[in-house]
Structure formats: C-alpha cells, structure tokens
C-alpha positions, 0 to 999 in steps of 0.5 A: 512480489518483490521483497522490501531490500533497503531502508532509508535511515530513518525506516532503519532508526525508528525500527531499532528505536534510535535516532537518526543521528546513531544510523549516522555514526554507526555508519561513520564508525563502521559498524553498520553497513550502509550503501548510498543512492545516487543522490548520496542517501543512506540505505540500510539492508533490511536483513542486517535491521532484521539481525540487529532486532532479533539480536535484541529480542524485537520484531517490528510490529506489523498490521496487515490491510486488505480490502476488495471493493465488491461481495462478489470478489470476497466470495470468489476467495480474492480477500482471502488470497491477498490477506495470505500473500500479505501474511507471507511478505511479513513473514519474509520481512520478519515482521511481527503481526499484531493486526489483521484486518480485512474487509469488503468495502469501497476505496471511497467510503469514509465510514470503513470499519476496518480503517477506523481500526487501523487508524486507532492501532496508529493513534495509539502508536500500537504498531511500527508498520502498515503492509498493504498490498496496492495503494488503492487497496487503503485508499483510492485518492490522497495516499500520499497524504496518509503515508504522511500522516501515518510517518508523524505517528512513526508508522511506516506505510509499506506497499508490496507492489508500487504503482507503475509509473503513469503519465499525467493522462493516463493518472487522470483517466485512472482516477475518472474511472475509478469516481464512475465505478463507485458513484455508478454502483449506486445504479441498478446493475445494468444501467451502472454496467452500461455507465462503466461502459460507455465511459471507459470506453469513450475515456480508452479512445482519449488515450488512443488518440493521444497515444497512451496506454490504456488505463488499468483499472480492473482487479489483478486477478479477476478483471473486475473493476476496482473502487 
C-alpha cells in the first residue's frame, strides 16, 4: 500500500483547524514547507502536518470502513485482513482511530448498518477522515458524489489503493459485471454462477475485439467476484 505523502492546502487546513488563507500566509512567510504541482497547486507534506498536530497535542480522528461481499470471504478471513491493513495505514499516518466499521454486505445494499453508522459519525462531525482500501468497498457507484458530500461536512475520504485508470469501455464493462453479480445473487447458486459466467465471457470477448484490457472484477485476495 502506498503511503499518502502530501495534502492539499484545504486538507492541511482542515487537519490543523485553520483556514486555507492561513496556510497561504504561512507559505508566503516561509513557515511551512510547500511544494507546487505542475498546475501550481500547493502540496504540504503529511509528515509536517503530523508534526504540527503533535506539537498541538492533536491528531486527526479517523473512521476505518471495511467491507466484503460474501460470507465466504468473511469466513476465509478477508475482512479481518482488510481491517488490519487499514489499521496499519492509520498508524503510519498518525491518525487516531475513533471508529472501526467492518461488515459483510453487498455494495449496492442501501440499508447497510455499517454505512448508516458511518454517515451518522460524519453528520455529527465526530470524525475528520474516513479510511477505506478501495472505492468499491464503500459504494459500487457514485463514489465521487459521496466524496463531495463528505467534504461538505469537512470530512476527508482517503482511499489507500486508488483505482487504476480505465478506458470508457473498460469502465463500462466493469460496471456491467458489478450489476450482473449483484442481481444474479438473488438466484440460486448454480443459476447465478452460470449467468455470471456467460455475461462475463461475452463482455470479455467484446473487449478483446476492441483491443482493450479485460476488466478486473475479482476480489484482490481470492479471485471472487465483488459486489
């Protein structure tokens, strides 16, 4: 897992409890080490922010959210290992873990108890950071909207493993596979498996015809299809 090395001016401001203008003043006064991106955006080293927080006796309040889709994945220890990896990242980044939410549920399930608890924490402004391993652990669709909504509450959503850049065709195929996986789960095991296999093969054939890469619709640990 890659360790986050820099924060934007807004992220650093929220972490330190100051305004973005204060960050800009500190930069101009040479009080804060800042680098510039190719688009001239400020980036502040995470280690510097952590040091300043420690000097203030503060640390970012973090909620860890982990999820697996099936009971089989949970029984095989995938959920536990996911939690352990996130705890390690939170420790590396100097976060204070105030909530640990782990659940087994479909990513399209709108009644997830863990998600309800997370949204409550955000609404009550009891956390500063939500730490997840992959975007699809939180939601299968609409991740950008959720990220923006969190930002309205001054909560930063951090993804440990950002998704790979996909072509429009690859992204569409991955989404279709997700939808088929979720809704075929309502059928009995053998029928669901057959439907997923047929659709997956058809989509892969389409990708090959276009010269695109095959979609990554499998679990990172045990090659099970995610939902």
